[in-house]
C-alpha positions, -999 to +999 in steps of 0.1 A: +682+488+191+702+472+222+717+446+202+755+449+198+780+432+177+797+416+206+765+392+211+778+357+211+746+346+191+735+378+172+706+358+154+691+347+188+697+380+202+677+397+174+650+370+175+644+376+213+647+412+210+618+411+183+598+389+208+601+414+235+592+444+211+559+425+200+551+408+234+519+425+237+504+403+211+507+371+227+501+384+262+467+402+250+457+369+233+466+347+262+444+369+287+416+369+263+416+331+260+420+326+299+394+352+307+367+337+281+375+300+292+373+309+331+343+332+328+322+303+309+337+278+334+329+296+366+293+304+351+286+269+345+296+259+379+272+284+394+244+280+370+248+245+352+249+240+315+226+263+292+207+231+280+216+196+274+208+165+256+215+132+273+231+151+301+257+170+279+255+206+273+251+216+237+267+249+244+297+240+264+303+204+259+326+210+232+348+238+247+343+272+263+363+294+243+356+278+208+320+283+211+323+318+221+349+328+196+327+316+165+300+338+179+321+368+175+344+357+148+342+390+128+357+408+158+385+381+164+395+383+127+397+421+128+418+419+160+439+392+146+446+413+116+454+443+136+479+428+158+496+413+129+500+448+112+511+464+144+537+438+148+551+439+114+551+474+115+572+476+147+597+451+136+602+462+101+599+499+106+637+503+103+636+497+065+620+533+062+648+549+082+684+550+067+699+555+100+681+526+117+688+505+087+727+513+089+727+503+125+707+470+118+729+461+089+759+467+110+753+440+138+771+412+122+741+396+106+734+390+069+703+407+055+685+372+052+692+362+088+680+398+100+649+393+079+643+356+093+648+367+130+625+395+129+600+373+109+601+345+135+602+369+164+569+383+153+551+347+146+565+322+171+552+338+204+516+339+190+518+303+178+530+293+212+504+310+230+475+299+208+488+262+213+490+267+249+454+281+252+441+252+231+456+228+255+442+246+286+410+247+269+410+208+264+421+205+301+392+226+312+369+203+293+384+172+311+380+190+346+344+198+337+339+160+331+331+164+294+346+135+272+374+147+250+374+130+217+393+136+186+366+159+172+371+182+201+410+182+197+404+186+158+383+217+164+408+232+187+435+225+161+416+239+132+406+271+152+443+277+164+457+271+130+432+292+112+437+322+134+474+318+133+470+315+095+454+347+094+479+364+116+509+349+095+497+360+062+487+395+074+521+398+090+540+384+060+524+409+036+530+439+058+564+427+067+574+423+029+559+457+021+578+475+049+610+458+041+609+469+005+592+504+005+605+537+010+582+552+036+552+539+058+524+555+037+537+536+007+540+504+026+506+506+037+490+511+004+511+482-010+500+459+018+463+464+011+470+458-027+487+426-022+464+414+003+433+415-021+453+396-047+440+360-036+405+372-035+408+388-068+424+358-082+395+335-075+371+361-087+392+364-123+394+328-126+358+322-122+350+351-147+374+337-172+359+303-167+323+315-171+328+337-200+354+320-222+350+282-213+323+262-227+301+249-198+322+269-175+310+281-141+330+297-114+357+273-106+353+279-069+317+286-055+322+279-018+337+244-016+375+248-020+381+284-007+415+288-015+410+323-025+395+338+007+426+333+029+417+362+055+384+344+060+401+310+072+385+312+106+349+315+089+353+278+080+323+270+099+301+303+098+302+304+060+299+268+051+277+254+079+253+284+080+266+298+111+247+275+136+275+271+161+259+250+187+242+227+164+275+223+142+296+217+173+273+190+185+273+174+150+310+175+148+314+158+181+289+130+174+303+124+139+273+139+121+295+167+109+332+163+098+359+186+093+373+180+058+399+194+033+371+221+024+373+234+060+409+236+059+413+250+025+413+286+034+439+281+064+461+261+039+461+289+014+472+314+043+504+293+048+512+287+013+507+323+002+527+334+033+555+309+022+557+322-012+559+358-002+583+348+027+605+330+002+607+358-023+612+385+003+641+363+021+657+357-013+656+394-025+660+413+008+699+414+003+693+432-029+672+459-013+691+492-015+691+512+018+691+544-004+653+542-010+647+546+027+624+576+034+618+583-004+585+580-021+582+561-054+617+544-055+606+509-045+608+497-081+597+461-074+567+467-054+557+497-078+557+473-106+540+442-089+514+465-073+507+485-104+498+452-123+478+441-095+456+473-094+453+470-132+441+435-128+415+442-100+400+471-117+401+453-152+384+423-135+357+444-121+351+465-154+350+432-174+326+415-150+302+446-152+305+447-191+300+408-197+269+397-179+256+385-215+289+364-214+304+382-245+339+370-247+350+399-270+338+426-247+353+406-218+388+408-233+387+442-247+372+457-217+400+441-195+427+449-215+420+486-220+411+490-183+443+475-173+462+495-194+448+527-183+447+518-147+485+505-148+498+537-164+479+560-139+493+540-111+528+540-122+528+576-129+516+583-093+539+559-078+571+562-097+600+585-089+612+595-123+580+595-141+589+601-176+618+576-178+598+549-159+567+555-179+585+545-213+598+512-195+562+506-184+547+509-219+571+481-229+560+459-200+524+465-211+532+444-241+540+414-220+513+419-198+486+420-226+504+389-241+502+371-209+465+378-207+460+368-244+476+334-235+454+329-206+423+339-226+435+313-253+436+284-227+402+291-213+388+294-246+402+263-259+388+241-233+408+248-204+429+215-207+399+192-213+374+209-188+350+216-215+349+183-231+349+161-199+318+143-189+319+117-162+313+082-168+278+072-159+290+043-139+310+065-117+283+089-108+265+086-074+240+112-082+233+142-103+217+175-094+201+193-124+189+229-123+170+241-154+152+271-162+126+251-181+113+221-163+082+203-160+055+229-156+032+211-135+060+196-113+076+230-105+044+249-100+049+257-065+087+267-070+091+304-066+119+303-093+102+284-119+093+298-152+063+320-141+059+352-164+033+379-162+020+392-191+023+430-203-001+441-231-010+404-236+025+389-239+049+372-217+081+371-234+102+341-226+136+357-224+165+338-209+170+349-172+204+364-163+221+363-129+238+396-121+274+391-111+276+427-099+248+431-074+268+411-049+303+422-061+316+436-027+306+404-011+324+383-037+357+403-035+357+402+004+349+364+007+372+357-023+349+331-033+336+331-071+302+340-081+288+306-081+256+305-099+241+278-075+207+265-080+191+296-092+164+277-109+142+246-098+166+217-092+162+180-090+183+152-080+188+121-102+198+087-086+183+060-108+209+044-130+192+048-163+180+083-155+216+091-147+228+079-182+202+100-199+214+132-180+250+121-191+241+117-226+226+152-228+257+165-210+277+148-238+259+165-265+260+199-248+299+194-243+304+184-280+286+216-293+313+240-280+308+277-280+279+286-302+272+319-320+247+341-302+225+346-333+230+314-352+198+299-368+199+268-344+208+287-312+186+294-282+189+304-246+186+278-219+201+279-184+212+244-174+233+237-145+245+201-140+263+189-108+277+154-105+286+138-072+308+110-082+308+076-061+345+087-047+331+120-033+342+145-060+320+171-077+319+181-112+299+210-120+289+225-154+268+255-166+253+262-199+232+292-210+234+289-248+225+255-262+215+243-298+178+238-305+184+201-308+200+200-274+171+221-259+147+197-275+165+167-256+169+188-223+131+194-223+128+155-223+142+155-189+108+166-177+099+129-177+124+119-150+109+109-117+122+138-096+111+163-121+075+149-119+075+144-080+062+179-075+029+171-094+013+156-063+016+189-047+001+207-076-027+223-055-005+226-024-025+196-011-006+166+001-019+132-005-022+111+025-016+074+027-052+067+019-048+091-012-074+113+001-064+152-004-064+174+025-082+208+025-065+243+023-076+277+019-050+287-006-076+285-034-112+292-040-137+264-043-139+267-079-120+270-113-122+292-144-127+276-179-113+296-210-115+286-245-083+289-268-085+323-276-086+334-240-113+360-244-140+346-222-140+331-187-165+309-169-161+305-132-174+271-121-182+267-085-172+236-064-137+223-072-145+187-061-119+162-049-128+137-076-120+165-102-086+174-084-077+135-085-086+135-122-064+165-128-035+151-109-039+118-126-035+134-161-008+157-152+013+128-139+010+107-170+019+137-191+050+130-210+075+159-221+064+151-257+027+157-248+036+189-228+058+206-252+053+192-286+017+186-289-001+198-320-021+232-320-053+212-328-049+190-297-054+219-274-089+223-263-089+250-238-075+263-205-082+257-168-073+283-145-073+282-106-074+317-093-058+325-060-077+342-030-056+373-035-066+376-071-103+374-061-103+392-028-111+426-044-140+410-065-154+394-033-150+426-014-130+412+015-121+432+044-086+433+056-094+408+085-115+384+063-101+352+050-116+324+029-119+290+046-115+258+030-153+252+029-160+286+010-171+306+040-156+338+048-143+345+083-135+374+103-101+366+119-106+391+148-139+375+160-136+342+145-172+343+132-184+335+097-195+369+078-207+352+046-198+327+019-180+330-014-213+323-033-231+350-017-203+376-022-198+364-059-232+375-070-216+403-090-186+381-101-182+385-137-175+357-162-152+377-183-119+382-168-114+418-158-075+419-161-052+395-176-040+361-179-006+343-187-003+307-196+028+306-179+012+315-144+013+291-117-020+276-119-028+273-157-035+239-173-037+239-212-062+208-217-053+187-246-070+157-262-049+132-243-060+144-209-087+119-206-097+120-170-102+160-172-122+155-204-144+129-189-152+150-159-160+180-177-180+160-202-200+144-173-207+178-158-216+193-193-189+217-189-170+212-221-193+238-238-171+265-221-142+256-243-159+264-274-154+298-290-173+317-319-145+342-323-135+346-359-113+368-381-141+394-382-136+399-344-099+408-350-086+443-359-050+434-369-022+410-361+015+413-358+039+385-365+076+379-355+101+355-341+106+353-303+138+372-307+125+398-330+095+406-305+121+419-280+149+432-301+171+406-289+192+377-303+184+338-305+205+330-277+187+355-255+154+337-260+139+304-244+129+278-267+092+279-252+062+299-257+033+307-233+001+326-246-012+354-227-044+378-226-049+413-217-084+427-215-094+460-232-097+476-195-061+467-188-047+480-222-065+512-215-051+514-179-017+505-192-019+534-216-033+558-190-002+550-168+022+555-199+038+522-198+039+520-234+078+512-232+067+476-222+047+471-252+072+448-269+054+442-303+046+479-305+082+489-299+100+460-318+077+447-345+067+470-373+037+466-397+006+447-393-015+422-411-054+430-417-059+402-442-090+382-429-079+349-444-044+353-429-059+361-395-085+332-397-054+307-405-036+321-374-067+315-352-072+281-364-036+271-359-029+289-327-007+274-301-011+283-264+019+266-250+048+245-261+082+245-279+088+273-300+118+271-324+136+297-344+116+292-375+084+293-354+064+327-348+046+345-321+015+364-331+000+395-313-039+397-320-056+429-314-092+423-311-119+449-321-129+455-284-093+467-276-082+435-260-047+418-268-039+382-271-008+364-281-005+330-298+021+310-315+021+294-350+044+268-363+069+274-391+047+256-416+018+277-409+037+308-412+050+296-446+014+295-457+008+330-446+037+342-466+021+327-497-013+343-489+005+376-486+023+374-518+057+366-500+054+396-477+054+390-438+040+423-430 
């Protein structure tokens, strides 16, 4: 230290001394900026722009350095953080040396001024260099003949400020840790712990909102990223998809705009830095020089970091333990983990362990009480969060994502409710989203685990339809938290996101609702956007003339199955007029007709097999495909090697494997599908819906509620049923492969019914698809030939069975 007590301005002398000691940071930064700008500038003069639109280069029009920096942003952020760590360590290393500390404190400056001088000395030079570099960048753009508008300056501004924010936050954390720690190892550990706090705070708040607050979804899911300050410079890469050139072009032309969302992480950098600086600046005079060189004597940071580590690990454990949104498990797991981790940390990082452990035990009471208060706040509606439903008149649009949607409108949606059968049964369990598979990304980015549109989503813009969604939301909000096994509860993932006319967004998520609300939610299948996908049911796209284009995704035929699903008749020739008849009926199907029709309204099933399902039956080679006209083509030679009709000589009418009504191309034909019925009648095909199966063909049946079939709670089950069938061959294969663990009825439902009268009642009243309430039942039917099918029966039918069985269900 060269500063002496005789300096006329000790503060200025210490500031400039600090600048000199960390001068390598601004110099290195300036060199990288200048080299990057000049390299691109010279390259463009020699070779011209990379490509241009209307005479402007899309890569370089908006700046040389800014374009390059975003393509290597990870490296830039890492270098920025490393520079900040080195600078803070160099300037505040004196705190770990009693000798250096005595010298510094004897220079005629108060401790607060010493802290401030060194703090500013480590930050101001980099800020100056970044600003200077941005100005040079803009000047180079002007020299190159590019028009410099406000978007260009705005981009330079946010780039400079975001880089500076990352540097300042890192520098502030390390400086504070160095100033209040006894040795550099301790300071390093404390720095890392403190640095993760904003990220974990975001994860924690989202987790609490998801588990404890009715309608809660992660508070921040990618919009306002106040909880990922170290990724401030990623404002474009994360939010705009990382397409640098396109985004810069859009920014310049006004298509893209930098908003408060883009600035949010940068703002959080400076806000958090200001808070840490204010605390350190105020407390630094009270820091004892006696702790220098010792491990475990930094009482303040020991306590803070001990609580933080407990908080972090408790959050992770609670998230891992509560994917089913159990509030009790979430609370208990967090508290127990926090206590254990906190005490272990304090034992390791405390100087006089036994004495301090007793004090720590007392503080635990306060921490647990604080968490209990936070839990109560989230559980009681989060200051009106749960009960708030926007006024329909103030809504611009609503995006709705639901697990159960119009089955014909969402048929081509990968995330739609398509379930494969196993042993003839496709249980309709509620889907769960794993919040731990991407836990590392969540923690590093600081974003909450936003569910997003995991299921098919639709946009509602019509005024009356908006009112309908709002009314359903009001019902959901009024219900509050429901018990998982209540009689009127079911699972149903529903995500509602409002975009208000003022630009604000409101997002709510529900996964457990009352059966009454579920019935209303099913009614949303009538909304225009929910039904818009029906026209693409066959992956055909109607033209302006109403014609349907050809495709090779499906064979030129369809299967017809009776209600018992045991037989299958393949019909050649899927004609355009039949496809139009199908589309006409599907488009006019209301939610009432789809989900709440009577069992006797069901006539049979039409199934459209895919190429991949029939390729083995048609003995297709690896290089053969099926053309739209039913020809089989060798893709290597482009020659026709046969036709579907020729190859189908041995095609069996009986399905060789299985079928689930929830698969993507099944239609349960009901009496109100008049166009389909007329076509089939005219072609003399209705006969294939008839069945001569009776109770005498059945070996036994098992009956249970949806939840009982899989050993779960009502809240785990969707209020829907889809029948399934597995042939005897598939059942035998399953048994051979020892996958009996997947046979839900065998594993969860005891007993069986062999009474022929009861069995015939089930067959006569079987339902293939529709709403299935908690009082309704699912029936597994095992036929004499070894095949298995599952149907549903309504509650009134089940009650008759109880009478016939003398009050016994089994």
